[in-house]
LUMFI-460374 format. One line per 3 residues: number of its first residue (from 1); for each residue x, z, y of N, C-alpha, C. Coordinates in steps of 0.2 Angstrom, whole numbers, padded with zeros to 4 digits, always signed. Atoms other than C-alpha are relative to their C-alpha. Layout:
<sites>
NUM = X,Z,Y,X,Z,Y,X,Z,Y | ...
</sites>
This chain:
<sites>
1 = +0002,+0004,+0005,-0121,-0062,+0001,+0000,-0008,+0001 | +0000,+0007,+0000,-0118,-0081,-0001,-0004,-0004,+0003 | +0003,+0006,-0001,-0124,-0095,+0009,-0005,+0004,+0005
4 = +0005,-0004,-0006,-0136,-0081,+0021,+0004,+0003,+0005 | -0002,-0003,-0004,-0123,-0071,+0030,+0000,+0008,+0001 | +0003,-0006,-0001,-0129,-0055,+0027,+0004,+0003,-0005
7 = -0007,-0006,+0001,-0116,-0039,+0024,-0006,+0004,-0004 | +0002,-0006,+0006,-0122,-0029,+0010,+0005,+0008,+0001 | -0004,-0008,+0000,-0109,-0015,+0013,+0006,-0002,+0001
10 = -0006,+0003,-0002,-0093,-0013,+0021,+0001,+0011,-0001 | -0002,-0008,+0001,-0082,+0006,+0018,+0008,-0002,+0001 | -0008,+0000,-0002,-0065,+0010,+0025,+0002,+0009,-0003
13 = -0004,-0005,+0003,-0054,+0026,+0018,+0001,+0004,+0004 | -0003,-0006,-0005,-0051,+0035,+0034,-0007,+0001,+0007 | +0005,-0003,-0003,-0063,+0042,+0046,+0003,-0004,+0005
16 = +0003,+0004,-0002,-0070,+0031,+0059,-0001,+0002,+0009 | +0004,-0001,-0007,-0069,+0036,+0079,+0001,+0006,+0001 | +0000,-0011,-0001,-0062,+0055,+0076,+0007,+0000,+0001
19 = -0006,-0001,+0001,-0046,+0062,+0078,+0003,+0007,-0001 | -0001,-0006,+0000,-0038,+0078,+0074,+0008,+0000,-0002 | -0005,-0003,+0002,-0021,+0089,+0070,-0001,-0002,-0007
22 = +0000,+0002,+0006,-0016,+0081,+0052,-0002,-0005,-0003 | +0004,+0002,+0005,-0028,+0069,+0050,+0003,-0009,+0002 | -0001,+0008,+0001,-0025,+0049,+0047,-0007,-0002,+0004
25 = +0008,+0001,+0000,-0041,+0042,+0056,+0003,-0008,+0006 | +0000,+0004,-0003,-0043,+0027,+0066,-0008,-0002,+0005 | +0007,-0001,-0006,-0052,+0024,+0083,-0001,-0009,+0000
28 = +0004,+0008,+0000,-0059,+0005,+0077,-0002,+0000,-0009 | +0005,+0001,+0006,-0069,-0003,+0063,+0006,-0004,-0002 | -0005,+0002,+0002,-0055,-0008,+0050,-0005,-0005,-0004
31 = +0004,+0007,+0002,-0068,-0021,+0044,+0001,-0006,+0005 | +0001,+0007,-0004,-0071,-0031,+0058,+0004,+0002,+0006 | -0004,-0002,-0007,-0057,-0025,+0070,+0005,+0004,-0002
34 = -0008,-0002,+0001,-0039,-0022,+0068,+0003,+0005,+0007 | -0003,-0007,-0005,-0036,-0010,+0082,+0005,-0004,+0006 | -0007,+0003,-0003,-0023,-0023,+0092,+0004,-0003,-0003
37 = -0007,+0003,+0005,-0006,-0028,+0083,-0003,+0004,-0007 | -0001,-0002,+0006,-0010,-0016,+0071,-0006,-0002,-0006 | +0007,+0002,+0003,-0021,-0021,+0055,+0006,-0004,-0006
40 = -0002,-0001,+0007,-0018,-0032,+0040,+0003,-0009,+0000 | +0000,+0006,+0000,-0009,-0049,+0037,-0003,-0003,-0005 | +0006,+0004,+0006,-0019,-0061,+0025,+0006,-0004,-0005
43 = -0005,+0004,+0006,-0002,-0065,+0014,-0003,-0006,-0004 | +0000,+0006,+0005,-0006,-0076,-0001,-0008,-0001,+0002 | +0009,+0001,+0003,-0027,-0074,+0000,+0000,-0008,+0006
46 = +0002,+0006,-0003,-0023,-0088,+0015,+0003,-0008,+0000 | +0001,+0008,+0002,-0018,-0101,+0005,-0003,-0002,-0002 | +0004,+0004,+0001,-0033,-0106,+0000,-0001,-0003,+0006
49 = +0004,+0007,-0005,-0037,-0114,+0019,+0006,-0005,-0002 | -0004,+0004,+0000,-0020,-0121,+0016,-0002,-0009,-0006 | +0002,+0001,+0007,-0028,-0128,-0002,-0005,-0005,+0005
52 = +0004,+0005,-0006,-0042,-0134,+0010,+0000,-0006,+0001 | -0002,+0004,-0005,-0034,-0142,+0022,+0004,-0007,-0006 | -0003,+0004,+0003,-0025,-0151,+0009,-0003,-0005,-0004
55 = +0005,+0005,+0002,-0039,-0158,-0001,-0003,-0002,+0003 | +0005,+0002,-0006,-0048,-0162,+0014,+0004,-0008,+0003 | -0002,+0004,-0002,-0033,-0172,+0018,+0000,-0008,-0003
58 = -0004,+0006,+0003,-0033,-0185,+0004,+0006,-0003,-0004 | -0006,+0001,+0003,-0015,-0183,-0001,+0003,+0000,-0006 | -0003,-0004,+0004,-0016,-0170,-0014,-0008,-0002,-0004
61 = +0006,+0000,+0003,-0029,-0168,-0027,+0002,+0007,-0007 | -0003,-0002,+0004,-0029,-0156,-0041,+0007,+0001,-0004 | -0007,+0000,+0005,-0016,-0161,-0053,+0004,-0005,+0004
64 = -0006,+0003,-0002,-0003,-0167,-0042,+0003,+0006,+0001 | -0005,-0004,+0004,+0014,-0159,-0045,+0006,+0000,+0004 | -0006,-0003,-0006,+0027,-0151,-0035,+0007,+0005,-0003
67 = -0005,-0003,+0000,+0044,-0143,-0035,-0003,+0008,-0001 | +0004,-0008,+0000,+0040,-0125,-0041,+0009,+0003,+0003 | -0005,-0006,-0001,+0059,-0118,-0038,+0001,+0004,+0006
70 = +0001,-0008,-0003,+0064,-0104,-0029,+0008,+0002,+0000 | +0002,+0003,-0008,+0074,-0104,-0014,-0001,-0008,-0002 | -0001,+0009,-0004,+0069,-0121,-0006,+0002,+0002,+0009
73 = +0000,+0000,-0006,+0073,-0124,+0011,-0006,-0006,+0001 | +0005,+0005,-0003,+0063,-0131,+0023,+0003,+0000,+0009 | -0003,+0000,-0008,+0069,-0138,+0042,-0005,+0005,+0004
76 = +0003,-0001,-0004,+0053,-0133,+0049,-0001,+0010,-0003 | -0002,-0006,+0003,+0055,-0114,+0040,+0004,+0002,+0003 | -0009,-0003,-0002,+0072,-0111,+0049,-0005,+0005,+0007
79 = +0000,-0003,-0006,+0071,-0097,+0061,+0007,+0007,+0002 | -0006,-0003,-0002,+0089,-0093,+0067,+0002,+0008,+0001 | +0001,-0007,-0003,+0085,-0077,+0074,+0001,+0006,-0005
82 = +0001,-0008,+0006,+0081,-0067,+0057,+0005,+0003,-0001 | -0007,-0005,+0004,+0093,-0055,+0050,+0001,-0004,-0008 | -0002,+0003,+0009,+0089,-0064,+0032,+0004,-0002,+0000
85 = -0003,+0005,+0000,+0099,-0076,+0031,-0001,-0008,-0004 | +0003,+0005,+0003,+0090,-0086,+0018,-0006,-0001,+0003 | +0008,+0003,-0002,+0073,-0085,+0030,+0006,-0002,+0007
88 = -0008,+0002,-0008,+0090,-0089,+0045,-0003,-0009,-0002 | -0002,+0006,+0002,+0090,-0106,+0035,-0005,-0004,-0002 | +0005,+0001,+0002,+0073,-0108,+0031,-0002,-0002,-0005
91 = +0001,-0002,+0007,+0072,-0102,+0016,-0007,+0002,-0004 | +0005,-0005,+0001,+0057,-0098,+0006,+0001,+0000,-0006 | +0003,-0004,+0007,+0054,-0088,-0010,-0004,+0001,-0003
94 = +0007,-0003,+0004,+0043,-0084,-0024,+0001,+0007,-0001 | -0001,-0006,+0003,+0038,-0068,-0031,+0005,+0002,-0004 | -0005,-0002,+0004,+0052,-0060,-0039,+0007,-0007,-0001
97 = -0005,+0007,-0002,+0063,-0078,-0034,+0000,-0005,-0006 | +0003,+0001,+0007,+0054,-0083,-0052,+0002,-0010,+0003 | +0000,+0007,+0000,+0056,-0104,-0052,-0005,-0002,-0005
100 = +0005,+0006,+0003,+0044,-0116,-0059,+0000,-0005,-0003 | -0001,+0008,+0000,+0050,-0133,-0060,-0007,-0003,+0001 | +0007,+0006,-0003,+0036,-0146,-0059,-0004,+0001,-0002
103 = +0008,-0002,+0004,+0019,-0139,-0059,-0004,-0002,+0006 | +0006,+0004,-0004,+0002,-0145,-0053,-0003,+0005,+0006 | +0003,-0003,-0006,-0009,-0138,-0040,-0004,+0007,-0001
106 = +0005,-0008,+0003,-0020,-0126,-0051,+0007,+0005,-0004 | -0005,-0005,+0003,-0004,-0119,-0059,+0004,+0004,+0006 | -0005,-0004,-0005,+0004,-0114,-0040,-0007,+0006,+0002
109 = +0004,-0005,-0002,-0011,-0107,-0036,-0002,+0006,-0002 | +0001,-0007,+0006,-0014,-0095,-0053,+0006,+0002,+0002 | -0006,-0005,+0001,+0003,-0090,-0050,+0003,+0001,+0008
112 = -0002,+0000,-0004,+0004,-0089,-0032,+0007,-0003,+0003 | -0008,+0004,-0001,+0019,-0101,-0028,+0003,-0003,+0005 | -0001,+0000,-0010,+0026,-0100,-0010,+0003,-0007,+0002
115 = -0001,+0006,+0000,+0036,-0115,-0015,-0003,-0004,+0002 | +0008,+0004,+0000,+0021,-0126,-0018,-0003,+0000,+0006 | +0005,-0001,-0006,+0011,-0119,-0005,+0005,-0004,+0008
118 = -0002,+0004,-0007,+0023,-0123,+0008,+0001,-0006,+0000 | -0002,+0006,-0001,+0025,-0139,+0003,-0006,-0006,+0001 | +0008,+0000,+0001,+0006,-0141,+0003,-0002,-0001,+0008
121 = +0002,+0001,-0006,+0006,-0135,+0020,+0004,-0004,+0005 | -0002,+0006,-0004,+0018,-0147,+0029,-0003,-0005,-0001 | +0005,+0005,+0004,+0009,-0161,+0019,-0008,-0001,+0005
124 = +0006,+0002,-0001,-0009,-0157,+0025,+0001,+0004,+0009 | -0001,-0004,-0008,-0001,-0147,+0042,-0002,+0006,+0001 | +0003,-0006,-0001,-0001,-0132,+0049,-0006,+0002,+0003
127 = +0008,+0000,-0005,-0016,-0135,+0061,-0004,-0001,-0004 | +0007,+0001,+0007,-0027,-0142,+0047,-0001,+0007,-0003 | -0004,-0006,+0005,-0021,-0125,+0038,-0006,+0003,+0005
130 = +0003,-0007,-0005,-0028,-0114,+0054,-0008,-0002,+0002 | +0007,+0002,-0001,-0043,-0124,+0058,-0003,+0001,-0007 | +0006,-0003,+0007,-0050,-0125,+0038,-0002,+0007,+0000
133 = -0001,-0006,-0001,-0047,-0106,+0041,-0007,+0003,+0003 | +0004,+0000,-0006,-0056,-0106,+0058,-0009,-0003,-0003 | +0008,+0003,+0004,-0072,-0118,+0050,-0002,+0005,-0005
136 = +0003,-0004,+0005,-0073,-0107,+0035,-0002,+0006,+0002 | +0003,-0007,-0004,-0076,-0090,+0047,+0005,+0002,+0001 | -0006,-0003,-0002,-0060,-0084,+0050,+0000,+0001,+0010
139 = -0001,+0000,-0005,-0061,-0077,+0068,+0004,+0002,+0004 | -0004,-0004,-0002,-0046,-0067,+0072,+0004,-0006,+0007 | -0006,+0005,-0002,-0032,-0076,+0082,+0004,-0003,-0005
142 = -0004,+0001,+0005,-0024,-0087,+0072,+0006,-0004,+0004 | -0005,+0005,+0000,-0007,-0098,+0073,+0001,-0004,-0005 | -0003,+0005,+0006,-0001,-0116,+0068,+0005,-0001,+0002
145 = -0007,+0000,+0002,+0015,-0113,+0061,+0001,-0001,-0008 | +0000,+0001,+0007,+0022,-0119,+0045,-0003,+0008,-0003 | +0002,-0005,+0002,+0022,-0100,+0041,-0006,+0004,-0002
148 = +0005,-0004,+0002,+0004,-0097,+0041,-0003,-0002,-0006 | +0002,+0000,+0007,+0001,-0102,+0024,+0002,+0005,-0003 | -0004,-0006,+0004,+0012,-0087,+0018,-0003,+0007,+0003
151 = +0004,-0006,-0001,-0002,-0075,+0028,+0002,+0005,+0004 | -0004,-0004,-0005,+0008,-0072,+0043,-0004,+0001,+0005 | +0005,+0000,-0004,-0009,-0071,+0054,-0002,+0007,-0001
154 = +0003,-0007,+0000,-0018,-0054,+0056,-0007,-0001,-0001 | +0009,+0003,+0001,-0038,-0054,+0049,-0002,+0006,+0000 | +0005,-0007,+0004,-0050,-0044,+0045,-0003,-0001,-0005
157 = +0004,+0000,+0007,-0059,-0039,+0030,-0006,-0005,+0001 | +0005,+0006,+0001,-0075,-0048,+0037,+0003,-0008,+0001 | -0003,+0008,+0000,-0064,-0064,+0041,+0001,-0002,-0006
160 = -0002,+0001,+0007,-0059,-0065,+0022,-0006,+0000,-0002 | +0003,-0001,+0004,-0075,-0060,+0015,-0007,-0007,+0004 | +0006,+0004,-0003,-0085,-0073,+0026,+0003,-0007,-0002
163 = -0004,+0005,+0003,-0072,-0086,+0023,+0000,-0002,-0008 | +0002,+0000,+0009,-0074,-0084,+0005,-0006,-0001,-0002 | +0005,+0002,+0002,-0092,-0083,+0003,-0002,-0008,+0005
166 = +0004,+0008,-0003,-0093,-0101,+0014,+0004,-0006,-0006 | -0006,+0003,+0004,-0081,-0108,+0000,-0007,+0001,-0007 | +0005,+0000,+0006,-0093,-0101,-0015,-0009,-0003,+0001
169 = +0006,+0002,-0001,-0109,-0106,-0005,+0001,-0007,+0001 | +0001,+0003,+0000,-0102,-0124,-0007,+0002,-0003,+0005 | -0001,+0004,-0007,-0096,-0127,+0011,-0003,+0001,+0006
172 = +0003,+0001,-0006,-0109,-0122,+0020,+0002,+0008,+0004 | -0004,-0008,-0005,-0104,-0106,+0034,-0007,+0002,+0002 | +0007,-0004,-0001,-0118,-0092,+0035,+0004,+0005,+0006
175 = -0002,-0005,-0006,-0114,-0082,+0053,-0002,+0006,-0004 | +0001,-0007,+0002,-0113,-0063,+0046,-0003,+0004,+0003 | +0004,-0005,-0004,-0126,-0050,+0051,+0000,+0007,-0006
178 = -0001,-0006,+0002,-0125,-0033,+0046,-0008,+0004,+0000 | +0007,-0002,+0002,-0143,-0026,+0048,-0005,-0008,+0001 | +0003,+0004,+0000,-0156,-0036,+0043,-0006,+0000,+0002
181 = +0007,+0000,-0005,-0172,-0031,+0051,+0000,+0010,+0002 | +0003,-0006,-0003,-0178,-0017,+0064,-0005,+0001,+0001 | +0006,+0001,+0000,-0195,-0010,+0063,-0001,+0010,+0003
184 = +0002,-0010,-0002,-0203,+0009,+0070,-0007,+0001,-0001 | +0006,-0003,+0004,-0217,+0018,+0064,-0007,-0002,+0005 | +0006,+0001,-0003,-0228,+0011,+0080,-0002,-0006,-0001
187 = +0002,+0006,+0003,-0227,-0007,+0073,+0000,-0004,+0008 | +0001,+0006,-0007,-0223,-0013,+0091,+0007,-0002,-0001 | -0007,+0005,+0000,-0205,-0019,+0086,+0003,-0001,-0008
190 = -0003,+0005,+0006,-0202,-0031,+0072,+0004,-0004,+0001 | -0004,+0003,+0000,-0186,-0038,+0072,+0004,-0003,-0008 | +0000,+0000,+0004,-0181,-0047,+0058,+0006,-0006,+0001
193 = -0006,+0003,-0002,-0161,-0055,+0057,+0001,-0011,-0003 | +0000,+0006,+0003,-0161,-0076,+0056,+0005,-0002,-0001 | -0004,+0002,+0005,-0151,-0085,+0044,+0002,-0006,+0005
196 = -0005,+0007,-0005,-0137,-0095,+0056,+0005,-0006,-0006 | -0003,+0001,+0005,-0130,-0107,+0045,+0003,-0008,+0004 | -0005,+0009,-0002,-0116,-0125,+0045,+0003,+0000,-0005
199 = -0002,+0001,+0003,-0112,-0135,+0035,+0010,-0003,+0001 | -0011,+0001,-0003,-0091,-0136,+0037,+0004,-0004,-0006 | -0004,+0007,+0005,-0084,-0146,+0021,-0003,-0001,-0006
202 = +0004,+0005,+0008,-0092,-0156,+0006,+0002,+0005,-0006 | +0000,-0002,+0009,-0096,-0150,-0009,+0006,-0002,-0004 | -0006,+0001,+0005,-0083,-0160,-0018,+0007,+0003,+0000
205 = -0005,-0003,-0003,-0069,-0153,-0008,-0001,+0009,-0002 | +0002,-0008,+0003,-0078,-0134,-0012,+0002,+0000,-0008 | +0001,+0000,+0010,-0081,-0140,-0031,+0011,+0004,-0001
208 = -0006,-0001,+0002,-0061,-0141,-0031,+0004,+0005,+0003 | +0001,-0008,-0004,-0058,-0127,-0020,-0001,+0006,-0006 | +0003,-0007,+0004,-0067,-0115,-0033,+0003,-0004,-0007
211 = -0001,+0003,+0006,-0060,-0125,-0049,+0008,+0004,+0002 | -0006,-0005,-0001,-0043,-0118,-0043,+0001,+0005,+0003 | +0000,-0005,-0001,-0048,-0103,-0036,-0002,+0006,-0007
214 = +0000,-0007,+0006,-0053,-0097,-0054,+0004,+0001,-0005 | -0005,-0001,+0004,-0036,-0099,-0061,+0006,+0007,+0001 | -0004,-0008,+0001,-0028,-0083,-0053,-0004,+0004,-0006
217 = +0004,-0003,+0003,-0042,-0074,-0063,+0000,-0002,-0008 | -0002,+0005,+0006,-0040,-0087,-0080,+0005,+0006,-0002 | -0007,-0001,+0004,-0022,-0084,-0083,+0005,+0002,+0007
220 = -0007,-0001,-0004,-0014,-0079,-0066,+0001,+0008,+0004 | -0001,-0006,-0001,-0011,-0065,-0055,-0008,+0006,+0003 | +0004,-0003,-0003,-0027,-0057,-0053,-0008,-0002,-0008
223 = +0001,-0002,+0004,-0032,-0056,-0071,-0005,+0004,-0003 | +0006,-0003,+0001,-0040,-0041,-0071,-0005,+0000,+0001 | +0006,+0001,-0002,-0054,-0048,-0063,-0005,-0002,-0006
226 = +0003,+0004,+0007,-0058,-0056,-0080,-0007,+0005,-0002 | +0005,-0006,+0003,-0070,-0039,-0085,-0004,-0002,+0005 | +0004,+0000,-0005,-0080,-0043,-0072,-0011,-0005,-0005
229 = +0006,+0004,+0004,-0092,-0054,-0085,-0003,-0005,+0004 | +0004,+0004,-0001,-0095,-0066,-0073,+0003,-0005,+0002 | -0004,+0006,-0001,-0092,-0083,-0067,+0005,+0004,+0004
232 = -0002,-0002,-0006,-0077,-0079,-0053,+0004,-0003,+0003 | -0004,+0004,-0003,-0065,-0085,-0042,+0004,+0004,+0008 | -0002,-0004,-0008,-0054,-0077,-0028,+0009,-0001,-0004
235 = -0006,+0002,-0002,-0036,-0076,-0023,+0003,+0009,+0001 | -0003,-0009,-0004,-0023,-0057,-0022,+0005,-0006,+0004 | -0004,+0001,-0003,-0012,-0058,-0009,+0005,+0007,+0003
238 = -0004,-0007,-0002,+0003,-0045,-0003,+0005,-0005,+0006 | -0005,+0004,-0005,+0014,-0051,+0013,+0007,+0002,-0001 | -0009,-0004,+0001,+0033,-0049,+0014,+0000,+0003,+0003
241 = -0002,-0006,-0004,+0041,-0033,+0018,-0006,+0004,-0004 | +0005,-0004,+0001,+0024,-0027,+0007,-0004,+0003,+0004 | +0004,-0007,-0005,+0014,-0019,+0023,-0007,-0001,+0001
244 = +0006,-0001,+0006,-0003,-0025,+0013,-0001,-0004,-0004 | +0000,+0004,+0008,-0010,-0031,-0002,-0009,-0001,+0001 | +0008,+0002,+0001,-0029,-0040,-0004,-0001,-0003,-0010
247 = +0001,+0004,+0006,-0039,-0046,-0018,-0006,-0001,+0003 | +0009,+0002,-0002,-0055,-0058,-0012,-0003,-0004,-0002 | +0004,+0003,+0006,-0066,-0066,-0022,-0007,+0000,+0000
250 = +0007,+0000,-0001,-0083,-0071,-0025,-0002,-0001,-0010 | +0006,+0002,+0009,-0096,-0073,-0041,-0004,-0003,+0004 | +0005,+0005,-0003,-0110,-0085,-0039,-0005,+0004,+0007
253 = +0005,+0001,-0005,-0122,-0075,-0027,+0003,+0008,+0004 | -0003,-0003,-0005,-0109,-0062,-0019,+0008,-0002,+0001 | -0007,+0000,-0003,-0092,-0062,-0009,+0004,+0007,+0001
256 = -0005,-0006,-0003,-0079,-0049,-0006,+0005,-0002,+0002 | -0006,+0000,-0003,-0064,-0045,+0002,+0004,+0006,+0001 | -0002,-0006,+0001,-0053,-0029,-0002,+0007,-0001,+0002
259 = -0006,+0000,-0002,-0038,-0026,+0009,+0003,+0009,+0002 | -0003,-0008,+0000,-0025,-0011,+0008,+0006,+0001,+0004 | -0004,-0001,-0004,-0014,-0006,+0023,+0003,+0007,+0002
262 = +0001,-0007,-0001,-0007,+0010,+0028,+0005,+0000,+0009 | -0002,-0002,-0008,-0003,+0017,+0047,+0004,+0007,+0001 | -0004,-0006,-0001,+0010,+0028,+0051,-0001,+0004,+0006
265 = +0004,-0005,-0003,+0002,+0044,+0059,+0004,+0002,+0007 | -0006,-0001,-0006,+0021,+0047,+0070,-0002,-0006,+0004 | -0001,+0009,-0005,+0022,+0029,+0076,-0005,-0005,+0002
268 = +0010,+0005,+0001,+0004,+0022,+0073,+0005,-0006,-0001 | -0002,+0005,+0003,+0016,+0008,+0066,-0001,-0004,-0008 | +0001,+0004,+0006,+0014,-0004,+0050,+0003,+0005,-0007
271 = -0003,+0000,+0005,+0018,+0005,+0033,+0004,-0003,-0005 | -0004,+0005,+0007,+0031,-0001,+0016,-0005,+0003,-0005 | +0006,+0000,+0008,+0015,-0002,+0003,+0007,+0000,-0007
274 = -0005,-0001,+0005,+0024,+0002,-0013,-0002,-0002,-0008 | +0003,+0001,+0006,+0021,-0003,-0032,-0005,-0004,-0001 | +0006,+0003,+0002,+0011,-0017,-0028,+0001,-0007,-0005
277 = +0002,+0007,+0006,+0006,-0032,-0041,+0002,-0005,+0007 | +0001,+0004,-0003,+0012,-0049,-0036,-0005,-0005,+0001
</sites>
């Protein structure tokens, strides 16, 4: 529930805490703990934290325009050891290698334009992107590198739901909790969770962030969410190599995060997902 921290529901599609022949099981809660190195990279859902950092820098507004061609090359993104020659040279591609020309931040958010967001991250600084994610509620370990804007960090569903709920609450972070109250029949125990909140960003920055986050639903990568019949904002996300896919978003009262990933039952490694939307 936005502004309260109250987690209403959490689910995963595999058994938790069991194992057995022929079963794909997890010995951890996918929603809150990725179990070490296996889990979900944030993908393009992390771009919203770069957006917050860029808006907060005062150097960018929603009408600012950037070069959206693909590929683009940046010294900061160079990875000499990468077997992909484009990535080795610091190349960043858009989905489907689509070029957009000169576009503003709103359109770049709607279409999840990697090359524009790479520029935003360099302008705002990767450290500012990391700190924005942490302030909004991401508690997983994060790195301040240029590629973090593209969602290279591993995060949990709870991380992303909490962070997006903070945006929906106009910049007020609420510490998440699952158990609202505990009582017993003898009335000797009566415990109610206390809401713990903190303002972490101004309402003005959050208003612009929310305006940008409405565009994926209005005319961008998340148009399928239009059938909610409610004012909604959100962001889709897939990772390089298609190892995870996300939709994170909110209506005025509630925020949600949905992440999809796979584990190879033989190796325990990540599976490549197929037929993912952009």
